[in-house]
Backbone as CSV, one residue per row, in Angstrom:
resi,resn,N_x,N_y,N_z,CA_x,CA_y,CA_z,C_x,C_y,C_z
1,MET,0.868,-1.054,-0.412,0.192,0.140,0.128,0.952,1.143,0.093
2,ILE,0.492,1.963,-0.691,0.966,3.334,-0.866,0.387,4.679,-0.582
3,ILE,0.718,5.577,0.447,0.079,6.501,1.213,0.922,7.961,0.592
4,GLU,-0.010,8.878,0.028,0.821,10.197,-0.470,0.205,11.505,0.225
5,THR,0.714,12.081,0.202,-0.081,13.895,0.442,0.558,14.622,-0.413
6,GLN,-0.006,15.735,-0.681,0.559,16.884,-1.766,-0.562,17.997,-1.551
7,PHE,0.054,19.276,-1.882,-0.582,20.411,-2.187,-1.315,20.348,-3.409
8,CYS,-2.561,20.708,-3.783,-2.810,21.033,-5.137,-4.034,21.912,-5.122
9,SER,-4.303,22.283,-6.539,-5.531,23.103,-6.932,-6.467,22.427,-7.811
10,LEU,-7.830,22.635,-7.469,-8.521,22.208,-8.435,-9.469,23.544,-8.986
11,ASP,-9.160,23.472,-10.495,-9.659,24.881,-11.194,-11.048,24.693,-11.348
12,ALA,-11.354,25.809,-11.844,-12.941,26.054,-12.652,-13.143,24.865,-13.676
13,SER,-12.306,24.254,-14.497,-12.575,23.258,-15.270,-12.974,22.024,-14.776
14,TYR,-12.067,21.818,-13.700,-12.530,20.377,-13.014,-13.840,20.475,-12.271
15,ALA,-13.774,21.632,-11.798,-15.487,21.814,-11.014,-16.380,21.580,-11.911
16,ALA,-16.055,22.131,-13.305,-17.399,22.183,-14.185,-17.788,20.647,-14.554
17,THR,-17.105,19.572,-14.201,-17.440,18.107,-14.683,-17.534,17.710,-13.148
18,HIS,-17.185,18.147,-11.999,-17.643,17.614,-10.817,-18.412,18.686,-9.961
19,SER,-19.639,18.728,-9.838,-20.547,19.586,-9.759,-20.213,19.878,-7.993
20,GLU,-20.030,18.884,-7.566,-19.831,18.984,-5.997,-18.720,19.681,-5.489
21,VAL,-17.776,19.937,-6.388,-16.443,20.670,-6.208,-16.462,22.130,-6.336
22,ALA,-15.707,22.712,-5.469,-15.766,24.471,-5.156,-14.120,24.600,-5.981
23,PRO,-14.134,25.494,-6.914,-12.351,25.373,-7.005,-11.756,26.239,-6.031
24,GLY,-10.465,25.764,-5.878,-9.808,26.190,-4.801,-8.503,25.380,-4.608
25,ASP,-7.921,25.941,-3.379,-6.532,25.060,-2.860,-6.782,23.670,-2.040
26,TYR,-6.486,22.852,-2.204,-6.934,21.418,-1.345,-5.439,20.804,-1.212
27,VAL,-5.648,20.088,0.175,-4.693,18.985,0.516,-5.042,17.710,0.094
28,LEU,-4.200,16.871,-0.909,-4.524,15.528,-1.386,-3.817,14.471,-0.428
29,LEU,-4.962,13.370,-0.024,-4.403,12.306,0.574,-4.830,11.385,-0.432
30,ALA,-3.746,10.552,-0.888,-3.904,9.474,-1.772,-3.686,8.011,-1.205
31,VAL,-4.621,7.076,-1.436,-4.047,5.661,-0.816,-4.325,4.711,-1.838
32,THR,-3.045,3.902,-2.565,-3.002,3.140,-3.272,-2.896,1.658,-2.781
33,ASP,-3.576,0.620,-3.603,-3.123,-0.614,-3.153,-2.783,-1.493,-4.433
34,ASN,-2.435,-2.789,-4.361,-2.187,-3.378,-5.301,-3.035,-4.675,-5.301
35,GLY,-4.107,-4.501,-5.077,-5.267,-5.544,-4.991,-5.717,-6.110,-6.005
36,CYS,-7.062,-6.585,-5.913,-7.768,-7.203,-7.179,-8.261,-6.200,-8.170
37,GLY,-8.846,-5.134,-7.478,-9.340,-4.065,-8.443,-10.786,-4.195,-8.207
38,MET,-11.424,-3.364,-9.148,-12.770,-3.448,-9.148,-13.212,-2.813,-10.777
39,ASN,-14.346,-3.369,-11.099,-14.864,-3.039,-12.504,-15.501,-1.623,-12.186
40,SER,-15.866,-1.047,-13.128,-16.466,0.425,-13.510,-17.699,0.212,-12.521
41,GLU,-18.650,-0.946,-12.707,-20.063,-0.890,-12.124,-19.918,-0.902,-10.823
42,THR,-19.046,-1.456,-9.859,-18.868,-1.608,-8.690,-18.488,-0.336,-8.278
43,ALA,-17.338,0.347,-8.749,-16.746,1.519,-8.411,-17.984,2.669,-8.221
44,ALA,-18.842,2.428,-9.348,-19.898,3.462,-9.176,-20.684,3.303,-7.950
45,GLN,-20.598,2.414,-7.386,-21.737,2.091,-5.953,-20.973,2.068,-4.605
46,ILE,-19.538,2.151,-4.618,-19.083,1.865,-3.342,-19.378,2.933,-2.392
47,PHE,-19.648,3.904,-2.516,-20.081,5.141,-1.552,-21.291,4.934,-1.076
48,GLU,-22.302,4.271,-1.494,-23.450,4.130,-1.286,-23.881,3.373,0.167
49,PRO,-24.797,4.187,0.783,-25.100,3.580,2.258,-25.641,1.940,1.614
50,PHE,-25.145,1.090,2.397,-25.455,-0.426,2.904,-24.982,-1.190,1.512
51,PHE,-24.261,-0.634,0.493,-23.950,-1.552,-0.725,-22.461,-2.265,-0.217
52,THR,-22.589,-3.242,-0.555,-21.227,-4.293,-0.372,-21.058,-5.357,-1.004
53,THR,-19.870,-5.863,-1.298,-19.677,-6.890,-2.236,-19.145,-8.211,-1.706
54,LYS,-19.408,-8.177,-0.055,-18.774,-9.125,0.672,-20.256,-10.196,0.600
55,GLU,-19.765,-11.486,0.823,-20.604,-12.288,1.087,-21.546,-12.225,2.409
56,PRO,-22.748,-12.811,2.463,-23.428,-12.666,3.753,-22.676,-13.370,4.809
57,GLY,-22.358,-12.376,5.853,-21.510,-13.126,7.257,-20.319,-13.060,6.977
58,LYS,-19.667,-12.273,5.915,-18.426,-11.968,5.719,-18.059,-10.908,6.114
59,GLY,-18.783,-9.677,6.633,-18.555,-8.425,6.982,-19.432,-7.370,6.361
60,THR,-19.593,-6.435,6.813,-20.625,-5.253,6.207,-20.150,-4.246,5.304
61,GLY,-18.764,-4.133,5.294,-18.154,-3.076,4.179,-18.793,-1.687,4.286
62,LEU,-18.851,-1.282,5.620,-19.311,-0.008,5.868,-18.519,1.114,5.676
63,GLY,-17.181,0.995,5.716,-16.223,1.784,5.839,-16.361,3.069,4.624
64,LEU,-16.583,2.613,3.458,-16.586,3.551,2.414,-17.468,4.699,2.599
65,SER,-18.651,4.551,2.863,-19.692,5.397,3.104,-19.914,6.500,4.364
66,THR,-19.023,5.861,5.212,-18.640,6.702,6.532,-17.506,7.802,5.923
67,VAL,-16.810,7.159,5.306,-15.513,8.062,4.691,-16.090,9.006,4.159
68,TYR,-16.940,8.612,2.781,-17.739,9.825,2.110,-18.239,10.928,3.128
69,GLY,-19.171,10.226,3.759,-19.706,11.473,5.079,-18.948,12.330,5.385
70,ILE,-17.910,11.777,6.104,-16.922,12.767,6.625,-16.128,13.630,5.534
71,VAL,-15.972,13.240,4.552,-15.258,14.072,3.726,-16.141,15.120,3.153
72,LYS,-17.422,14.955,2.859,-18.482,15.883,2.349,-18.873,16.774,3.597
73,GLN,-18.901,16.451,4.939,-19.089,17.360,5.874,-17.668,18.545,6.071
74,SER,-16.622,18.088,5.562,-15.682,18.868,5.534,-15.369,19.464,4.570
75,ARG,-16.551,19.451,3.445,-16.269,20.168,2.310,-15.305,20.021,1.298
76,GLY,-15.125,18.780,1.429,-13.870,17.930,0.525,-14.635,17.156,-0.600
77,HIS,-13.859,16.375,-1.327,-13.945,15.710,-2.208,-13.288,14.301,-2.413
78,ILE,-13.909,13.311,-2.785,-13.201,12.042,-2.827,-13.504,11.224,-4.186
79,THR,-12.477,10.724,-4.554,-12.639,10.083,-6.071,-11.971,8.984,-5.897
80,VAL,-12.231,7.475,-7.007,-11.612,6.307,-6.881,-11.412,6.019,-8.323
81,TYR,-10.207,5.275,-8.532,-9.986,4.856,-9.619,-8.993,3.497,-9.626
82,SER,-9.960,2.570,-10.162,-9.383,1.064,-10.504,-9.423,0.407,-11.443
83,GLU,-8.535,-0.500,-11.564,-8.238,-1.328,-12.645,-8.245,-2.866,-12.160
84,ILE,-9.202,-3.638,-12.846,-9.283,-5.307,-12.385,-7.504,-5.792,-12.540
85,GLY,-7.349,-6.547,-11.657,-6.144,-7.153,-11.552,-4.832,-6.160,-11.361
86,ILE,-4.951,-4.675,-11.450,-3.706,-4.044,-10.967,-3.927,-3.264,-9.390
87,GLY,-5.464,-2.789,-9.229,-5.376,-1.905,-7.781,-6.124,-0.922,-7.746
88,THR,-6.403,-0.077,-6.731,-7.206,0.794,-6.548,-6.452,1.917,-5.794
89,THR,-7.052,3.275,-6.499,-6.301,4.653,-5.671,-7.573,5.289,-5.134
90,PHE,-7.652,5.886,-4.032,-8.726,6.614,-3.461,-7.911,7.877,-3.250
91,LYS,-8.459,8.834,-3.619,-7.865,10.420,-3.558,-8.896,11.272,-2.733
92,VAL,-8.413,11.844,-1.705,-9.307,12.666,-0.676,-8.845,14.093,-0.825
93,TYR,-9.592,15.058,-1.156,-9.185,16.540,-1.230,-9.989,17.257,-0.220
94,LEU,-9.202,17.521,0.712,-9.753,18.593,1.907,-9.229,19.876,1.314
95,PRO,-10.299,20.774,1.918,-9.703,22.380,1.710,-8.713,22.783,2.593
96,ALA,-7.841,23.559,1.991,-6.582,23.898,2.524,-6.951,25.102,3.047
97,VAL,-6.340,25.583,4.286,-6.463,26.844,5.081,-5.327,27.833,4.505
98,ASP,-5.708,28.881,4.674,-4.568,29.915,4.414,-4.346,30.906,5.645
99,LYS,-4.534,30.315,6.509,-3.915,31.102,7.883,-3.392,29.751,8.910
100,PRO,-2.610,30.489,9.863,-1.946,29.488,10.825,-2.966,28.844,11.459
101,VAL,-3.029,27.363,11.547,-3.881,26.615,12.727,-3.420,26.825,13.740
102,THR,-4.498,27.002,14.953,-4.119,27.207,16.267,-4.787,25.839,16.772
103,ALA,-3.850,25.575,17.968,-3.892,24.364,18.661,-5.390,24.502,19.204
104,HIS,-6.163,23.187,19.380,-7.416,23.221,19.955,-7.474,23.376,21.636
105,GLN,-8.241,24.340,22.337,-7.731,23.970,23.605,-9.156,23.257,23.872
106,SER,-8.723,22.210,24.358,-9.617,21.282,25.053,-10.683,21.736,26.277
107,GLN,-11.891,21.146,26.321,-12.834,22.003,27.349,-12.299,21.217,28.544
108,PRO,-12.528,21.823,29.687,-12.538,20.854,30.988,-13.226,19.733,30.946
109,ASP,-13.078,18.617,31.755,-13.725,17.452,31.873,-15.296,17.847,31.943
110,ALA,-16.081,17.064,31.227,-17.323,17.185,30.966,-17.877,16.863,32.476
111,ILE,-18.993,17.713,33.057,-19.871,16.993,34.063,-20.721,16.110,33.644
112,LEU,-21.060,15.237,33.633,-22.040,14.361,33.523,-22.887,13.642,34.539
113,PRO,-23.962,13.565,34.106,-25.057,12.951,35.045,-24.682,11.627,35.571
114,LYS,-24.775,11.164,36.702,-24.540,9.807,37.296,-25.940,9.084,36.721
115,GLY,-25.565,7.562,36.609,-26.856,6.775,36.198,-26.911,5.439,37.033
116,HIS,-27.804,4.858,36.898,-27.871,3.229,37.520,-28.539,2.498,36.345
117,GLY,-28.718,1.234,36.673,-29.287,0.273,35.658,-28.476,-0.551,34.769
118,THR,-28.761,-1.267,34.110,-28.229,-2.212,33.364,-28.046,-1.845,31.755
119,VAL,-27.008,-1.485,31.084,-26.935,-1.273,29.873,-26.174,-2.157,28.920
120,LEU,-26.842,-2.614,27.943,-26.483,-3.650,26.882,-25.853,-2.969,25.664
121,VAL,-24.625,-2.994,25.424,-23.688,-2.105,24.385,-23.385,-3.255,23.443
122,ALA,-23.939,-3.124,21.991,-23.484,-3.957,21.130,-22.967,-3.300,19.914
123,GLU,-21.571,-3.278,19.783,-20.785,-2.456,18.970,-19.622,-3.264,18.196
124,ASP,-19.741,-3.503,16.859,-18.486,-4.089,16.273,-17.214,-3.290,16.153
125,GLU,-17.102,-2.084,16.527,-15.838,-1.615,16.464,-15.430,-1.476,18.127
126,ALA,-14.426,-2.082,18.240,-13.960,-2.483,19.330,-13.507,-1.046,19.951
127,PRO,-12.522,-0.283,19.636,-12.350,0.956,20.351,-13.765,1.994,20.796
128,LEU,-14.489,1.817,20.206,-15.752,2.528,20.521,-16.568,1.915,21.786
129,ARG,-16.720,0.321,21.447,-17.162,-0.557,22.329,-16.326,-0.402,23.876
130,ILE,-15.254,-0.296,23.566,-14.451,-0.278,25.441,-14.650,1.113,25.790
131,LEU,-14.678,2.000,25.011,-14.599,3.422,25.748,-16.160,3.682,26.035
132,ALA,-17.050,3.120,25.486,-18.312,3.482,26.078,-18.481,2.740,27.122
133,ALA,-17.894,1.737,27.231,-18.226,0.748,28.581,-17.489,1.323,29.803
134,GLU,-16.091,1.861,29.582,-15.238,2.639,30.588,-16.148,3.677,31.127
135,THR,-16.581,4.562,30.299,-17.388,5.782,30.700,-18.662,5.415,31.526
136,LEU,-19.473,4.337,30.922,-20.725,4.391,31.444,-20.686,3.639,32.895
137,LYS,-19.350,2.767,32.983,-18.954,2.046,34.196,-18.648,3.149,35.269
138,ARG,-18.179,4.232,34.834,-17.506,5.284,35.837,-18.928,6.068,36.527
139,LEU,-19.694,6.126,35.660,-21.164,6.839,35.708,-21.927,6.329,36.535
140,GLY,-21.521,4.707,36.987,-22.125,3.800,37.476,-23.427,2.931,37.276
141,TYR,-23.430,2.959,35.825,-24.072,1.775,34.844,-23.435,0.532,35.107
142,HIS,-24.337,-0.390,35.019,-23.725,-2.043,34.943,-23.673,-2.112,33.294
143,VAL,-22.810,-2.567,32.695,-22.686,-2.811,31.491,-22.469,-4.099,31.109
144,LEU,-23.071,-4.738,29.885,-22.885,-5.840,29.312,-22.323,-5.684,27.778
145,LEU,-21.308,-6.064,27.351,-20.754,-5.573,26.053,-20.910,-6.907,25.042
146,ALA,-20.929,-6.486,23.797,-21.254,-7.794,22.636,-20.296,-6.929,21.403
147,GLY,-19.774,-7.684,20.555,-19.347,-7.234,19.486,-20.499,-7.361,18.081
148,ASN,-21.407,-8.344,18.273,-22.422,-8.145,17.322,-23.805,-8.540,17.861
149,GLY,-24.890,-8.677,17.081,-26.023,-8.983,17.676,-26.115,-10.519,18.389
150,LEU,-25.319,-11.587,17.810,-25.272,-12.741,18.224,-24.920,-12.782,19.646
151,GLU,-23.799,-12.159,19.826,-23.052,-12.233,21.184,-23.996,-11.299,22.189
152,ALA,-24.767,-10.231,21.443,-25.712,-9.840,22.492,-26.659,-10.509,22.944
153,LEU,-27.140,-11.416,22.318,-28.212,-12.119,22.894,-27.680,-13.331,23.471
154,VAL,-26.569,-13.689,23.658,-25.806,-14.740,24.598,-25.861,-13.962,25.833
155,ALA,-25.071,-12.479,25.743,-25.034,-12.090,27.240,-26.214,-11.590,27.896
156,ALA,-27.185,-11.450,27.029,-28.902,-11.161,27.724,-29.117,-12.306,28.124
157,ASP,-29.138,-13.591,27.486,-29.599,-14.947,28.032,-28.533,-15.219,29.337
158,GLN,-27.674,-14.779,29.689,-26.598,-15.045,30.716,-27.070,-14.112,31.746
159,PHE,-27.435,-13.113,31.774,-27.774,-11.917,32.687,-29.147,-12.191,33.216
160,GLU,-29.299,-12.326,34.635,-30.595,-12.715,34.928,-31.138,-11.393,35.530
161,GLY,-30.756,-10.324,35.410,-31.648,-9.172,36.173,-31.816,-8.127,35.080
162,ASN,-32.688,-7.253,34.968,-33.101,-6.532,34.308,-32.226,-5.548,33.246
163,ILE,-32.516,-5.682,32.035,-31.699,-4.710,31.120,-32.582,-3.403,30.817
164,ASP,-32.104,-2.139,31.129,-32.706,-1.338,31.086,-32.880,-0.493,29.683
165,ILE,-31.430,-0.595,28.823,-31.736,0.211,27.843,-30.430,-0.828,27.071
166,VAL,-30.650,-0.630,25.649,-29.801,-1.423,24.552,-29.346,-0.205,23.779
167,VAL,-27.985,-0.237,23.763,-27.075,0.656,22.579,-26.401,0.164,21.529
168,THR,-27.135,0.090,20.436,-26.819,-0.801,19.590,-26.389,-0.269,18.204
169,ASP,-25.238,-0.886,17.610,-25.142,-0.542,16.077,-26.129,-0.959,15.154
170,ILE,-26.487,-0.312,14.343,-27.635,-0.696,13.328,-26.974,-2.068,12.401
171,VAL,-25.814,-1.805,12.047,-25.302,-2.930,11.057,-24.369,-3.691,11.665
172,MET,-24.199,-4.924,12.014,-22.948,-5.381,12.504,-22.698,-6.861,11.720
173,PRO,-21.557,-7.327,11.949,-21.318,-9.013,11.319,-22.099,-9.938,12.094
174,ARG,-22.676,-10.829,11.455,-23.609,-12.047,11.821,-25.093,-11.553,12.173
175,MET,-25.106,-10.482,13.244,-26.559,-9.931,13.305,-26.652,-8.606,13.666
176,GLY,-27.348,-7.940,13.193,-27.443,-6.558,13.132,-28.562,-5.802,14.408
177,GLY,-28.475,-4.624,14.369,-29.117,-4.039,15.657,-30.649,-4.367,15.323
178,PRO,-31.302,-4.071,14.436,-32.825,-4.175,14.366,-33.309,-5.715,14.903
179,GLU,-32.562,-6.383,14.089,-32.821,-8.044,14.362,-32.439,-8.277,15.595
180,LEU,-31.279,-7.875,16.284,-31.097,-7.909,17.860,-32.170,-7.628,18.695
181,VAL,-32.753,-6.381,18.456,-33.809,-5.851,19.177,-35.263,-6.466,19.002
182,GLU,-35.374,-6.804,17.984,-36.729,-7.770,17.687,-36.834,-8.823,18.431
183,LYS,-35.568,-9.809,18.503,-35.431,-11.105,19.211,-35.248,-10.814,20.697
184,LEU,-34.511,-9.639,21.103,-34.719,-9.432,22.427,-35.892,-9.213,23.100
185,ARG,-36.892,-8.707,22.417,-38.222,-8.110,22.804,-39.070,-9.290,23.017
186,ARG,-38.710,-10.628,22.386,-39.372,-11.637,22.659,-39.473,-12.348,24.121
187,LYS,-38.352,-12.038,24.613,-37.918,-12.445,26.073,-38.043,-11.098,27.110
188,ARG,-37.717,-10.129,26.669,-37.449,-8.817,27.367,-38.191,-7.762,26.547
189,PRO,-39.576,-7.654,26.938,-40.095,-6.558,26.205,-40.062,-5.248,26.724
190,ASN,-39.231,-4.956,28.013,-39.365,-3.869,28.497,-38.072,-2.956,28.825
191,PHE,-37.536,-2.732,27.746,-36.378,-1.892,27.508,-36.421,-0.798,26.330
192,HIS,-35.318,0.449,26.878,-35.209,1.311,25.898,-34.160,0.827,24.813
193,VAL,-33.922,1.505,23.537,-33.139,1.554,22.644,-32.378,2.625,22.027
194,ILE,-31.236,2.604,21.809,-30.779,3.700,21.221,-29.901,2.897,19.957
195,PHE,-30.147,3.426,18.774,-29.473,2.829,17.709,-28.431,3.713,17.400
196,MET,-27.164,3.200,16.997,-25.959,3.999,16.379,-25.626,3.727,15.080
197,SER,-25.077,4.661,14.318,-24.853,4.590,12.850,-24.113,5.771,12.295
198,GLY,-23.174,5.261,11.376,-22.233,6.109,10.610,-23.116,6.892,9.553
199,TYR,-24.336,6.063,8.969,-24.981,6.841,8.225,-25.849,7.815,8.473
200,THR,-26.473,8.801,7.502,-27.409,9.908,7.936,-28.616,9.295,8.097
201,GLU,-29.186,10.108,9.063,-30.491,9.457,9.290,-31.542,9.196,8.393
202,ALA,-31.545,10.227,7.098,-32.189,9.771,6.185,-32.291,8.381,5.241
203,ALA,-30.685,8.050,5.355,-30.309,6.947,4.763,-30.681,5.569,5.570
204,VAL,-30.624,5.969,7.008,-31.155,4.726,8.107,-32.611,4.560,7.764
205,LEU,-33.301,5.517,8.037,-34.725,5.499,7.816,-35.169,4.680,6.309
206,GLU,-34.281,4.992,5.590,-35.006,4.471,4.132,-34.431,3.013,4.169
207,ASN,-33.304,2.641,4.617,-32.771,1.339,4.531,-32.826,0.385,5.576
208,ALA,-33.118,0.770,6.849,-32.980,0.065,7.944,-34.364,-0.102,8.478
209,ASN,-34.724,-1.080,8.877,-36.364,-1.356,9.760,-36.464,-1.185,11.088
210,ILE,-36.063,0.054,11.480,-35.851,0.436,12.956,-37.267,1.265,13.266
211,GLY,-37.877,1.821,12.469,-39.032,2.465,12.840,-38.761,4.037,12.726
212,LYS,-40.026,4.870,12.555,-39.457,6.155,12.513,-39.388,6.822,13.580
213,ASP,-40.224,6.246,14.747,-39.782,7.024,16.076,-38.446,6.366,16.958
214,ALA,-37.956,5.627,16.057,-36.392,5.077,16.757,-35.709,6.168,17.064
215,VAL,-34.765,5.903,18.350,-33.693,6.994,18.669,-32.555,6.618,17.958
216,LEU,-31.937,7.610,17.207,-30.828,7.220,16.388,-29.785,8.214,16.968
217,LEU,-28.148,7.877,17.317,-26.985,8.584,17.643,-26.460,8.453,16.411
218,ASN,-25.828,9.507,15.539,-25.019,9.535,14.532,-23.788,9.533,14.816
219,LYS,-22.872,8.481,14.242,-21.461,8.620,14.314,-20.718,9.464,13.374
220,PRO,-19.714,10.237,13.907,-19.113,10.035,15.351,-19.512,10.695,16.288
221,PHE,-19.477,10.375,17.583,-20.371,11.331,18.763,-19.229,10.960,19.970
222,SER,-19.515,12.135,20.572,-18.745,11.914,21.975,-19.345,11.278,23.034
223,MET,-18.549,10.491,23.838,-19.263,10.188,25.240,-20.203,10.957,25.779
224,GLU,-19.725,12.291,25.894,-20.851,13.219,26.449,-22.165,13.149,25.765
225,MET,-22.414,13.125,24.363,-23.733,12.636,23.639,-24.373,11.595,23.773
226,LEU,-23.498,10.277,24.026,-23.872,9.223,24.401,-24.632,9.154,25.717
227,VAL,-23.777,9.764,26.679,-24.528,9.927,28.039,-25.754,10.781,28.376
228,ARG,-25.772,11.832,27.590,-26.583,12.675,27.800,-28.100,11.998,26.757
229,LYS,-28.087,11.363,25.684,-28.883,10.892,24.973,-29.362,9.636,25.936
230,MET,-28.724,9.029,26.446,-29.191,7.694,27.408,-30.132,8.262,28.394
231,ARG,-29.606,9.551,29.162,-30.219,10.032,30.287,-31.538,10.805,29.696
232,GLU,-31.442,11.012,28.641,-32.792,11.652,27.867,-34.016,10.574,27.554
233,VAL,-33.206,9.631,27.244,-34.237,8.227,26.986,-34.609,7.629,28.269
234,LEU,-33.766,7.250,28.883,-34.356,6.724,30.199,-35.111,7.364,31.272
235,GLU,-35.116,8.829,31.181,-36.074,9.627,32.178,-37.176,10.079,31.351
236,ALA,-37.248,9.637,30.003,-38.644,10.067,29.367,-39.717,9.797,30.153
237,ASP,-39.832,8.408,30.585,-40.865,8.010,31.237,-40.751,7.799,32.882
238,ALA,-39.700,8.248,33.413,-39.322,8.021,34.978,-40.060,9.230,35.623
239,PRO,-40.165,9.193,36.920,-40.562,10.225,37.850,-39.407,11.257,38.183
240,GLU,-39.753,12.302,38.160,-38.651,13.536,38.410,-37.746,13.049,39.521
241,GLU,-36.555,13.314,39.518,-35.956,13.047,40.766,-34.570,14.042,40.768
242,GLU,-33.662,14.106,41.747,-32.601,15.251,41.715,-31.461,14.424,41.025
243,THR,-30.902,14.892,40.141,-29.954,14.607,39.374,-28.522,14.795,40.097
244,ASN,-27.756,13.668,40.309,-26.291,13.812,40.713,-25.541,13.902,39.398
245,THR,-23.958,14.494,39.687,-23.649,14.674,38.668,-22.033,13.800,39.106
246,THR,-21.312,13.588,38.029,-19.809,13.217,38.524,-18.976,13.996,37.273
247,GLN,-17.751,13.921,37.684,-16.603,14.470,36.540,-15.926,13.593,36.026
248,VAL,-16.014,13.101,34.702,-15.569,12.084,34.022,-14.525,12.688,32.987
249,ASP,-13.468,12.042,32.427,-12.757,12.216,31.347,-13.340,11.685,30.135
250,VAL,-14.042,12.566,28.831,-14.538,12.156,27.976,-13.726,12.332,26.955
């Protein structure tokens, strides 16, 4: 694999054939592999939500749609060039800045509300899963962890207490969030749900069977956003009570 960076300009003539591009200066990140490559029909669809060339049970192929969303949110541009049997090059263009970049001053540790009860976290991205578990435990929650829907069902079956809320990614290997929730409700009908997804809300509602009233947390999100969304969901039908807080590093 080859990774390259360089400064470049995209002019008006390029923008004329790429309607989403604004002419100007960009920083280019190019990533090239020497894999099997892909045909033009596949290349034309790779950034679409829920498109994958993988066989069922072999993975979700979600990364490129997430990358596309991040690049667009940054007012950037991404292209792909591929040849069968030769390899693929992805080029990411991010707008260049014409002034010095100042270091971001991090905010003081967030003051987050403490909680209680049991949370089942189902997320196939290990760093996010572990970070969520560590944060929730420090705030007083009991946490069950799973890397996919099937693992979550096993964890729920082995746990004898009540599960108050399920926080689950929508698309995971082996079993996704909507199917997990459906199967869990057959045995445990009384729990809240927060779905996580790297896709936009419109894409999720169009392609995933979660219901129009489902609670959705869009990736990427901070632990503060997760905790506050959980409190919002859990307290929606709970009697009003005094809220305790604790200081945690998020």
